[in-house]
C-alpha positions as CSV (number, residue, x, y, z in Angstrom):
1,X,-5.9,3.0,-0.9
2,X,-5.3,6.3,0.8
3,X,-5.6,6.9,4.6
4,X,-8.6,8.5,5.9
5,X,-7.8,11.3,8.5
6,X,-9.4,10.5,12.1
7,X,-9.2,12.3,15.3
8,X,-8.1,10.0,18.2
9,X,-11.6,10.6,19.7
10,X,-13.2,9.5,16.5
11,X,-11.1,6.3,16.5
12,X,-12.0,5.5,20.2
13,X,-15.5,5.7,19.6
14,X,-15.1,3.2,16.7
15,X,-13.1,1.0,18.9
16,X,-15.8,0.9,21.5
17,X,-18.8,0.3,18.8
18,X,-16.5,-2.7,17.7
19,X,-16.0,-4.1,21.0
20,X,-19.6,-3.7,21.8
21,X,-20.7,-5.3,18.7
22,X,-18.3,-8.3,19.1
23,X,-19.0,-8.9,22.9
24,X,-22.5,-8.0,23.3
25,X,-24.6,-7.8,20.2
26,X,-23.1,-10.7,18.5
27,X,-23.3,-13.2,21.1
28,X,-27.1,-11.8,21.8
29,X,-28.1,-12.7,18.2
30,X,-26.3,-16.1,18.0
31,X,-28.2,-17.0,21.2
32,X,-31.5,-15.7,19.5
33,X,-31.1,-17.9,16.4
34,X,-30.0,-20.8,18.6
35,X,-33.7,-20.2,20.6
36,X,-35.5,-19.7,17.1
37,X,-33.9,-22.8,15.7
38,X,-35.3,-24.9,18.5
39,X,-39.0,-23.8,17.6
40,X,-39.1,-26.0,14.7
41,X,-39.4,-25.1,10.9
42,X,-37.0,-22.5,9.8
43,X,-38.9,-21.6,6.5
44,X,-41.8,-20.2,8.5
45,X,-40.2,-18.9,11.4
46,X,-40.2,-15.4,11.8
47,X,-38.1,-15.0,14.7
48,X,-35.3,-17.0,13.2
49,X,-35.5,-14.9,9.9
50,X,-35.1,-11.6,11.9
51,X,-32.4,-12.9,13.9
52,X,-30.3,-13.8,10.8
53,X,-31.0,-10.3,9.2
54,X,-29.8,-8.9,12.4
55,X,-26.8,-11.0,12.4
56,X,-26.2,-10.0,8.9
57,X,-26.1,-6.2,9.9
58,X,-24.0,-6.9,13.0
59,X,-21.3,-8.8,10.9
60,X,-21.5,-6.1,7.9
61,X,-20.9,-3.1,10.5
62,X,-18.1,-5.2,12.4
63,X,-16.5,-5.4,8.9
64,X,-17.1,-1.7,7.9
65,X,-15.6,-0.6,11.2
66,X,-12.7,-2.7,11.0
67,X,-11.9,-1.7,7.6
68,X,-12.4,2.0,8.7
69,X,-9.9,1.5,11.6
70,X,-7.4,0.0,9.4
71,X,-7.5,2.6,6.8
72,X,-7.4,5.4,9.4
73,X,-4.7,8.1,9.9
74,X,-5.3,8.9,13.6
75,X,-4.2,12.6,14.4
76,X,-3.9,13.5,17.8
77,X,-4.6,17.3,17.8
78,X,-3.1,17.8,21.1
79,X,0.2,17.0,19.7
80,X,-0.1,19.2,16.6
81,X,2.1,22.5,16.3
82,X,0.6,24.1,13.1
83,X,1.5,27.9,14.5
84,X,-1.9,28.9,14.8
85,X,-3.4,27.6,11.7
86,X,-6.7,25.9,11.1
87,X,-5.8,22.1,10.3
88,X,-7.6,18.9,10.4
89,X,-8.7,18.4,14.3
90,X,-8.3,22.1,15.1
91,X,-11.4,24.0,16.7
92,X,-11.9,27.3,15.1
93,X,-14.5,29.8,16.5
94,X,-15.7,31.8,13.7
95,X,-18.0,35.0,12.9
96,X,-20.4,35.2,10.0
97,X,-19.6,38.8,8.7
98,X,-23.1,39.3,7.4
99,X,-25.1,38.3,10.8
100,X,-22.4,38.7,13.4
101,X,-23.3,35.3,14.6
102,X,-20.4,33.2,16.4
103,X,-20.3,29.5,15.9
104,X,-17.5,27.0,17.0
105,X,-16.5,24.1,14.8
106,X,-14.0,21.4,15.1
107,X,-12.6,19.9,11.7
108,X,-13.2,16.1,11.8
109,X,-13.1,13.0,9.5
110,X,-16.2,12.3,7.6
111,X,-17.4,9.4,10.0
112,X,-17.0,11.7,13.1
113,X,-18.9,14.8,11.9
114,X,-21.9,15.7,13.8
115,X,-23.1,19.4,13.0
116,X,-25.2,19.6,16.3
117,X,-22.2,18.8,18.2
118,X,-20.2,21.4,16.4
119,X,-18.0,18.9,14.5
120,X,-18.1,19.4,10.8
121,X,-16.3,17.1,8.1
122,X,-12.9,18.1,6.5
123,X,-14.7,18.0,3.2
124,X,-17.1,20.3,3.9
125,X,-17.1,23.8,2.4
126,X,-16.7,25.7,5.4
127,X,-13.7,23.3,6.6
128,X,-12.1,23.5,3.1
129,X,-12.4,27.3,3.3
130,X,-11.1,27.3,6.9
131,X,-8.1,24.9,6.7
132,X,-4.7,27.1,6.3
133,X,-6.1,30.2,7.4
134,X,-5.3,31.6,11.0
135,X,-6.9,33.9,13.8
136,X,-8.0,37.4,12.2
137,X,-8.2,35.9,8.6
138,X,-11.5,36.0,6.6
139,X,-12.4,32.6,4.8
140,X,-15.1,32.9,1.8
141,X,-17.2,30.1,1.7
142,X,-19.3,29.0,-1.6
143,X,-22.7,27.9,0.2
144,X,-25.8,26.8,-1.7
145,X,-27.3,29.9,-0.5
146,X,-24.6,32.1,-1.8
147,X,-21.1,33.3,-0.9
148,X,-20.6,33.8,2.8
149,X,-17.6,35.1,4.5
150,X,-16.5,34.1,8.0
151,X,-13.8,35.7,10.3
152,X,-11.7,33.4,12.2
153,X,-11.9,34.5,15.8
154,X,-9.7,31.9,17.5
155,X,-8.0,28.4,16.9
156,X,-7.5,26.1,19.5
157,X,-6.0,22.4,19.3
158,X,-7.9,20.5,21.8
């Protein structure tokens, strides 16, 4: 299976969630199951059924996070020396040549992407158009609404 790129911050957030699930959520749901079991008949016990469902969700999420971390290629952006080019993990400030709007995006893994926080997936059309370019270059993006051009204003590795 291919390694999936992930920033160090993204990997750390997944590790924190995994730790929370294992140390807080899992023991809480086990306690809820034991309490519901003490109420008697399990077939008609809605609390028991809900707790078992929650347990299934938690265990599934733990397995999912463990698989993602095992399959991750963690990239520390601050240690890269790409010579000013836009690469995975780089933060690029770009200007829409049609509207003049300037936005800043960090190119991250699919699981880390959050457009409201300025993090876009490496597989997004904008990221694919930016990768390999450097300051001053113009990237052409095929968007659903048509072709858009962005000039790269600056590139940072933070």
